[in-house]
C-alpha positions as CSV (number, residue, x, y, z in Angstrom):
1,M,70.6,24.3,-50.9
2,N,67.7,22.4,-52.6
3,A,68.2,21.8,-56.3
4,P,65.2,21.9,-58.7
5,A,63.3,18.7,-58.7
6,K,64.0,16.3,-61.6
7,F,61.1,14.6,-63.4
8,N,61.0,10.8,-63.5
9,W,59.5,10.4,-67.0
10,S,59.1,6.6,-66.9
11,E,56.9,6.8,-63.7
12,G,55.2,10.1,-64.6
13,R,56.2,11.9,-61.5
14,F,58.9,14.0,-59.9
15,G,61.6,12.3,-57.9
16,P,63.5,11.4,-55.8
17,D,62.3,14.0,-53.3
18,T,58.7,13.2,-54.3
19,A,59.0,9.4,-54.0
20,H,56.0,9.6,-51.6
21,W,53.7,10.7,-54.3
22,L,50.9,8.3,-55.4
23,P,51.4,7.1,-58.9
24,R,48.8,8.3,-61.4
25,N,45.9,6.0,-61.9
26,P,45.7,3.8,-65.0
27,D,43.2,5.3,-67.4
28,A,40.7,2.5,-66.9
29,A,40.3,3.4,-63.2
30,L,38.2,6.4,-64.2
31,D,36.2,4.8,-67.1
32,H,33.0,4.7,-65.0
33,I,33.0,8.5,-64.7
34,P,31.4,10.3,-67.7
35,G,33.7,12.6,-69.7
36,E,36.0,12.7,-72.7
37,D,39.7,12.3,-73.5
38,G,40.0,14.6,-76.4
39,M,42.8,14.5,-78.9
40,P,45.7,11.9,-78.7
41,V,48.5,12.8,-76.4
42,I,47.4,16.4,-75.6
43,G,43.7,15.6,-74.8
44,N,41.7,18.7,-74.1
45,T,44.6,20.9,-73.1
46,L,44.4,23.3,-76.0
47,E,40.6,23.8,-75.6
48,Q,41.1,24.5,-71.9
49,L,43.9,27.0,-72.5
50,R,41.9,28.7,-75.3
51,D,38.7,29.4,-73.3
52,Y,38.6,27.7,-69.9
53,P,35.1,29.0,-68.8
54,S,33.5,27.9,-72.1
55,F,35.1,24.5,-71.9
56,T,33.9,24.0,-68.3
57,R,30.3,25.1,-69.1
58,R,30.3,22.7,-72.1
59,M,31.5,19.8,-70.0
60,V,29.1,20.5,-67.2
61,G,26.2,20.9,-69.6
62,K,27.0,17.6,-71.3
63,Y,28.2,15.4,-68.4
64,G,27.1,17.1,-65.1
65,R,29.0,18.6,-62.2
66,V,31.3,15.6,-61.9
67,Y,33.1,14.6,-65.1
68,R,36.3,13.0,-66.4
69,N,38.8,15.1,-68.4
70,N,42.1,14.5,-70.0
71,S,44.5,17.4,-70.2
72,F,48.0,18.6,-69.1
73,G,49.4,15.1,-69.2
74,G,46.7,12.8,-68.0
75,R,43.2,12.0,-66.8
76,S,41.5,13.9,-63.9
77,V,38.1,14.4,-62.4
78,A,36.5,17.8,-62.1
79,L,34.0,18.6,-59.3
80,H,31.8,21.7,-59.5
81,G,29.8,23.8,-57.0
82,P,30.2,25.1,-53.5
83,E,29.7,21.7,-52.0
84,A,32.6,20.3,-54.0
85,N,34.7,23.3,-53.1
86,E,34.0,22.7,-49.4
87,L,34.8,18.9,-49.7
88,V,38.2,19.5,-51.4
89,M,39.3,22.8,-49.8
90,F,38.2,22.2,-46.2
91,D,39.2,18.6,-46.4
92,R,38.0,17.3,-43.1
93,E,39.2,13.8,-43.8
94,K,42.7,14.8,-45.1
95,I,41.9,13.1,-48.5
96,F,43.3,15.7,-50.8
97,S,47.0,16.6,-51.4
98,S,47.7,20.1,-52.6
99,E,51.4,19.2,-53.1
100,Q,50.6,16.4,-55.5
101,G,47.9,18.4,-57.2
102,W,50.0,21.5,-58.0
103,G,53.2,19.6,-58.2
104,P,53.0,18.4,-61.8
105,V,52.4,22.0,-62.9
106,L,54.8,23.9,-60.6
107,N,57.4,21.5,-59.0
108,L,60.1,22.3,-61.5
109,L,59.6,26.0,-60.9
110,F,58.3,26.5,-57.4
111,P,59.1,23.3,-55.4
112,R,58.3,23.3,-51.7
113,G,56.4,26.5,-51.8
114,L,53.6,26.8,-49.2
115,M,50.9,25.8,-51.6
116,L,53.0,22.6,-52.4
117,M,52.9,21.4,-48.8
118,D,50.4,19.3,-47.0
119,F,49.0,18.8,-43.5
120,E,51.5,19.1,-40.6
121,K,54.5,20.3,-42.7
122,H,52.2,22.9,-44.2
123,R,50.8,24.0,-40.8
124,A,54.3,24.4,-39.3
125,D,55.8,26.4,-42.2
126,R,52.7,28.5,-42.5
127,K,52.9,29.4,-38.9
128,V,56.5,30.6,-39.3
129,L,55.8,32.6,-42.4
130,S,52.7,34.3,-40.8
131,V,55.0,36.5,-38.8
132,A,55.6,38.6,-42.0
133,F,51.9,39.4,-42.2
134,K,51.3,40.6,-38.7
135,P,50.0,44.1,-38.0
136,E,53.3,45.8,-37.4
137,P,55.0,44.6,-40.6
138,M,51.8,45.3,-42.5
139,R,52.0,49.0,-41.5
140,H,55.4,49.2,-42.9
141,Y,54.3,47.6,-46.2
142,A,51.4,50.1,-46.4
143,D,53.8,53.0,-46.2
144,S,56.0,51.5,-48.9
145,L,53.0,50.8,-51.1
146,N,51.6,54.3,-50.8
147,E,54.9,55.8,-51.9
148,G,55.4,53.6,-54.9
149,I,51.8,53.7,-56.1
150,R,51.4,57.5,-55.7
151,D,54.4,58.1,-57.9
152,R,53.4,55.7,-60.6
153,V,49.8,56.9,-60.8
154,A,51.1,60.4,-61.3
155,A,53.2,59.2,-64.2
156,W,50.0,57.6,-65.8
157,S,47.9,60.8,-65.3
158,G,46.3,62.1,-68.5
159,K,47.5,59.2,-70.6
160,T,45.8,56.5,-72.7
161,F,47.8,53.3,-72.2
162,Q,47.7,49.5,-71.9
163,F,46.9,49.0,-68.2
164,Y,47.8,45.3,-67.8
165,P,51.5,45.5,-68.6
166,A,51.8,48.8,-66.7
167,I,50.2,47.4,-63.5
168,K,52.3,44.2,-63.9
169,E,55.4,46.2,-63.9
170,L,54.3,48.2,-60.9
171,T,53.3,45.2,-58.8
172,L,56.7,43.6,-59.6
173,D,58.4,46.7,-58.5
174,L,56.3,46.9,-55.4
175,A,57.1,43.3,-54.6
176,A,60.8,44.0,-55.0
177,T,60.5,46.8,-52.4
178,S,57.9,45.3,-50.0
179,F,58.9,41.7,-50.3
180,L,62.6,41.9,-50.9
181,G,63.7,45.3,-49.7
182,I,65.7,46.1,-52.8
183,P,65.4,49.4,-54.7
184,W,63.9,49.7,-58.2
185,G,66.6,49.5,-60.8
186,P,68.6,47.0,-62.9
187,E,68.8,44.4,-60.0
188,A,65.0,44.5,-59.5
189,D,64.6,44.2,-63.3
190,K,66.6,40.9,-63.3
191,V,64.6,39.5,-60.4
192,N,61.3,40.5,-62.1
193,K,62.3,38.9,-65.4
194,A,63.1,35.6,-63.7
195,F,59.7,35.6,-62.1
196,V,57.9,36.3,-65.4
197,D,59.8,33.5,-67.1
198,M,58.9,31.1,-64.3
199,V,55.2,31.9,-64.4
200,Q,55.0,31.6,-68.2
201,A,56.7,28.2,-67.9
202,S,54.0,26.9,-65.6
203,I,51.6,26.4,-68.5
204,G,54.2,25.7,-71.2
205,V,53.1,22.8,-73.5
206,V,56.6,21.3,-73.4
207,R,57.1,20.1,-69.8
208,R,60.8,19.4,-70.0
209,P,63.3,22.2,-69.6
210,L,64.7,22.0,-73.1
211,P,66.6,24.9,-74.7
212,F,64.4,27.6,-76.3
213,T,61.3,26.5,-74.5
214,A,59.2,28.3,-71.9
215,M,60.1,25.6,-69.4
216,G,63.8,26.0,-70.2
217,R,63.6,29.7,-69.5
218,G,61.6,29.1,-66.4
219,V,64.0,26.7,-64.9
220,K,66.9,29.0,-65.7
221,G,65.0,31.8,-64.0
222,R,64.6,29.7,-60.9
223,A,68.3,28.8,-60.8
224,Y,69.1,32.5,-60.9
225,L,66.8,33.3,-58.0
226,V,68.0,30.3,-55.9
227,D,71.5,31.7,-56.2
228,Y,70.3,35.3,-55.6
229,F,68.2,34.7,-52.5
230,G,70.5,32.1,-51.1
231,K,73.5,34.5,-50.9
232,M,71.4,37.1,-49.1
233,V,70.0,35.0,-46.3
234,P,72.8,35.4,-43.7
235,E,72.9,39.1,-44.2
236,R,69.1,39.5,-43.8
237,R,69.1,37.2,-40.8
238,D,71.6,39.4,-39.0
239,G,69.9,42.7,-40.1
240,A,66.9,44.6,-39.0
241,G,65.1,45.0,-42.4
242,E,61.3,45.3,-42.3
243,D,60.6,43.7,-45.7
244,I,59.0,40.2,-46.0
245,F,62.2,38.5,-47.0
246,S,64.0,39.8,-43.9
247,Q,61.1,38.9,-41.6
248,I,61.1,35.3,-42.9
249,C,64.9,35.0,-42.6
250,R,64.6,36.0,-38.9
251,A,61.5,33.9,-38.1
252,R,61.8,30.9,-35.9
253,D,59.7,27.7,-35.6
254,D,58.2,26.3,-32.4
255,D,61.6,24.8,-31.5
256,G,63.3,28.1,-31.8
257,E,65.0,27.2,-35.0
258,Y,65.4,29.3,-38.2
259,L,64.1,27.9,-41.5
260,T,66.9,26.5,-43.6
261,T,68.3,28.6,-46.4
262,G,66.8,26.3,-48.9
263,A,63.4,26.5,-47.3
264,I,63.5,30.3,-47.3
265,V,64.5,30.5,-50.9
266,D,61.7,28.2,-51.9
267,H,59.1,30.1,-49.9
268,M,60.3,33.5,-51.2
269,N,60.1,32.2,-54.8
270,F,56.6,31.0,-54.3
271,L,55.4,34.1,-52.3
272,M,56.7,36.5,-54.9
273,M,54.9,34.6,-57.7
274,A,51.7,34.3,-55.7
275,A,51.7,37.9,-54.7
276,H,52.4,39.8,-57.9
277,D,50.6,37.8,-60.6
278,T,47.3,37.4,-58.7
279,I,47.1,41.0,-57.6
280,T,48.0,42.1,-61.1
281,S,45.0,40.2,-62.5
282,S,42.6,41.3,-59.8
283,I,43.4,45.0,-60.0
284,T,43.1,44.8,-63.8
285,T,39.6,43.3,-63.5
286,M,38.5,46.0,-61.1
287,V,39.9,48.8,-63.3
288,Y,37.9,47.5,-66.2
289,Q,34.7,47.1,-64.2
290,L,35.0,50.6,-62.7
291,A,35.6,52.0,-66.2
292,K,32.4,50.2,-67.4
293,H,30.5,51.4,-64.3
294,P,31.4,55.0,-63.7
295,E,28.6,55.3,-61.1
296,W,30.7,53.0,-58.9
297,Q,33.7,55.2,-59.3
298,D,31.7,58.0,-57.9
299,R,30.4,55.9,-55.0
300,L,33.9,54.7,-54.1
301,R,35.4,58.2,-54.5
302,E,32.9,59.5,-51.9
303,E,33.8,56.8,-49.5
304,M,37.6,57.2,-50.1
305,L,37.5,60.9,-49.5
306,S,35.8,60.4,-46.2
307,V,38.8,58.4,-45.1
308,A,41.8,60.4,-46.5
309,P,42.3,63.4,-48.8
310,A,42.7,63.0,-52.6
311,G,46.1,61.8,-53.6
312,E,47.4,61.1,-50.1
313,G,46.6,57.5,-50.1
314,V,45.2,55.6,-47.1
315,G,47.3,54.3,-44.1
316,H,47.0,50.9,-42.6
317,N,44.6,52.1,-39.8
318,G,42.2,53.5,-42.4
319,L,41.8,50.4,-44.5
320,G,38.9,48.9,-42.6
321,E,36.8,52.0,-43.3
322,L,36.9,51.3,-47.1
323,E,33.9,49.0,-47.0
324,L,32.4,49.7,-50.4
325,T,35.8,49.5,-51.9
326,E,36.3,46.0,-50.4
327,W,32.9,44.9,-51.8
328,A,33.8,46.1,-55.3
329,F,37.2,44.3,-55.1
330,K,35.4,41.1,-54.0
331,E,32.9,41.4,-56.8
332,S,35.8,41.8,-59.3
333,L,37.4,38.6,-57.8
334,R,34.1,36.9,-58.3
335,L,33.8,37.8,-61.9
336,V,37.4,36.9,-62.8
337,P,39.0,34.8,-60.0
338,P,42.8,35.1,-60.2
339,V,43.1,31.3,-59.8
340,P,40.3,29.9,-62.0
341,S,40.8,26.3,-60.8
342,F,42.5,24.4,-58.0
343,P,44.1,20.9,-58.5
344,R,44.5,18.3,-55.8
345,R,45.5,14.6,-55.8
346,A,43.2,12.1,-53.9
347,L,45.2,10.2,-51.3
348,K,42.3,7.9,-50.4
349,D,39.2,6.6,-52.2
350,F,36.2,8.8,-51.8
351,E,32.7,9.2,-53.1
352,Y,31.1,12.3,-54.5
353,G,28.1,13.0,-56.7
354,G,27.3,9.3,-56.8
355,Y,30.7,8.2,-58.1
356,R,33.5,6.3,-56.4
357,I,36.8,8.1,-57.1
358,P,39.9,6.1,-56.4
359,A,43.1,7.1,-54.6
360,G,45.7,8.5,-57.0
361,T,43.1,10.5,-59.0
362,S,43.9,14.1,-59.9
363,V,40.9,16.1,-58.8
364,G,40.1,19.7,-59.6
365,V,37.5,22.3,-58.4
366,S,36.6,25.5,-60.2
367,P,36.1,28.9,-58.6
368,A,35.5,30.3,-62.1
369,F,32.5,28.0,-62.5
370,T,31.1,28.3,-59.0
371,H,31.3,32.2,-59.1
372,M,28.9,32.1,-62.1
373,M,26.2,29.8,-60.8
374,E,22.9,31.5,-61.0
375,E,21.5,29.8,-57.9
376,H,24.1,31.5,-55.8
377,W,24.7,34.7,-57.9
378,P,21.5,36.0,-59.6
379,E,22.5,37.7,-62.9
380,P,26.0,36.4,-62.5
381,E,27.5,38.4,-65.4
382,K,26.4,41.7,-63.7
383,F,28.9,43.8,-61.7
384,D,27.1,44.3,-58.4
385,P,29.4,44.9,-55.3
386,M,26.3,45.0,-53.1
387,R,26.3,41.2,-53.3
388,F,28.9,41.4,-50.5
389,A,26.9,43.5,-48.1
390,P,26.6,41.5,-44.9
391,E,22.8,40.8,-45.2
392,Q,23.3,39.2,-48.7
393,A,26.6,37.4,-47.9
394,R,25.2,35.9,-44.8
395,E,22.7,33.8,-46.8
396,R,25.2,32.4,-49.2
397,H,27.0,29.1,-49.1
398,K,30.4,29.7,-47.4
399,Y,32.2,28.1,-50.4
400,A,30.3,29.9,-53.2
401,W,33.1,32.5,-53.2
402,V,36.6,31.1,-53.1
403,P,39.1,33.3,-55.0
404,F,41.6,32.8,-52.1
405,G,40.9,29.1,-51.7
406,G,39.7,27.8,-48.4
407,G,40.5,25.7,-45.4
408,A,44.1,25.2,-44.3
409,H,45.4,26.5,-47.6
410,M,43.5,29.7,-47.5
411,C,45.8,32.3,-49.1
412,L,48.3,33.5,-46.5
413,G,48.6,36.9,-48.2
414,L,44.9,37.7,-48.7
415,H,45.0,40.7,-46.3
416,F,48.1,42.0,-48.1
417,A,46.1,41.7,-51.4
418,Y,43.2,43.7,-49.9
419,M,45.6,46.3,-48.6
420,Q,47.4,46.8,-51.9
421,A,44.1,47.0,-53.8
422,K,42.6,49.6,-51.5
423,I,45.7,51.7,-51.5
424,F,46.0,51.5,-55.3
425,F,42.4,52.5,-55.9
426,H,42.4,55.3,-53.4
427,H,45.3,56.9,-55.3
428,V,43.6,56.4,-58.6
429,V,39.9,57.1,-58.0
430,T,40.4,60.2,-55.8
431,T,42.5,61.9,-58.4
432,H,41.3,60.4,-61.8
433,R,38.4,59.1,-63.8
434,I,39.1,55.7,-65.4
435,V,37.7,55.7,-68.9
436,V,37.5,53.1,-71.7
437,R,36.1,53.8,-75.2
438,D,32.4,53.0,-75.8
439,G,31.6,49.4,-76.5
440,Y,35.0,48.2,-75.5
441,A,35.0,44.6,-74.3
442,P,38.5,42.9,-74.4
443,E,38.9,39.2,-74.5
444,W,40.4,37.5,-71.5
445,Q,42.9,34.6,-71.4
446,M,42.0,32.7,-68.3
447,L,44.9,30.3,-67.7
448,P,47.2,30.2,-65.9
449,I,46.2,33.6,-64.4
450,P,43.6,35.7,-66.1
451,R,44.7,38.7,-68.2
452,P,43.1,40.8,-71.0
453,K,44.6,39.6,-74.3
454,D,45.0,43.1,-75.7
455,G,46.5,44.6,-72.4
456,L,43.3,46.6,-71.6
457,T,43.5,50.1,-73.1
458,V,42.3,52.7,-70.5
459,T,42.6,56.5,-70.0
460,F,43.3,58.0,-66.6
461,E,41.6,61.4,-66.9
462,P,42.7,63.8,-64.1
463,L,39.9,65.2,-62.0
């Protein structure tokens, strides 16, 4: 079984299993790129955490769409716009390492997850994992989602409540059933707490797993899940379960071999994190936007009722008919992308925007910035799902909308996310009106994954 990676503090990287990583550039290697280093030691970390969109707008306004920044432990170069997204995400020349980009943030918590793999290893493991997202398993997940969402929405009916913690609890519970095949209850609660601690640790200011720190709790949570998942692999491999965990335990590679227990554990840890936190954020954004634009609730309700009766939910075969619902979900992802920025590490020298950027540089692109560029999104602050009608989308740069990433690392679970969102909103909108008080505009914390700071107070008024 793989143990959590240890950090080599003298070299500024994880090792020994990451000995192939390029060392971070000396600071002077990026002096020719305009930017700023911020405060001693912590750089601009706190300003980014406090208000990432405002920080990015300030830096672009001052230095342009290529700038140098110092945060989260060192210097990096930020690139902005669809062309930058395409360069980094599509990565024709295999310049950019996702493993070495995400690793300094996630490697103590989610090592060897799919997003922390590159090139051929990534392709091979992604192919094995994709069996869990084929049509037949997805039909099973749809049935499970409908049941869990219907019951929870009924419990929220007629209440005024904080939506974000409520949907977070629901998505964790749904992940426990759809992903792990375990019933709701004390066991699922322990698993869910471990995931929450791991995600919080990913942006902890203290990067060592010291006692009483977020990183300490996160590493402890990972140790619990490594033990929990590892013990279950043989039983799931021999069984006939339809959940994602069981599907992955039984999957074989091109040589007919199973993934190792350690690989399965690492992938499940990462998939659970990627699935529940991003969908929690995205559904919360769409609930708020629909509450602020009740005319869109009416339009979606009409479409939804043409597909399935109120309160019944929608089966897997009917998901494709919810076209307007999909556009509204995409517009919500544009306004508040669940992953505001994507880090990479340059493995080779490259040029962009008139600057030579050397190998070893940490490089980032920003969906959150691109999604608000007026030249691609007129009136970018406005909620307008019709932006995603085919005739409008056809004219837009392919990498102007990248909430799920792009290229080889395009989110493996994006169709699961669409399915869960459509099923959720069918249950809610066909039976309720989502209401917020007049003038309500909650502040959002954007990093690591966006959430409303006050939890988003809403009322589900029964129709």
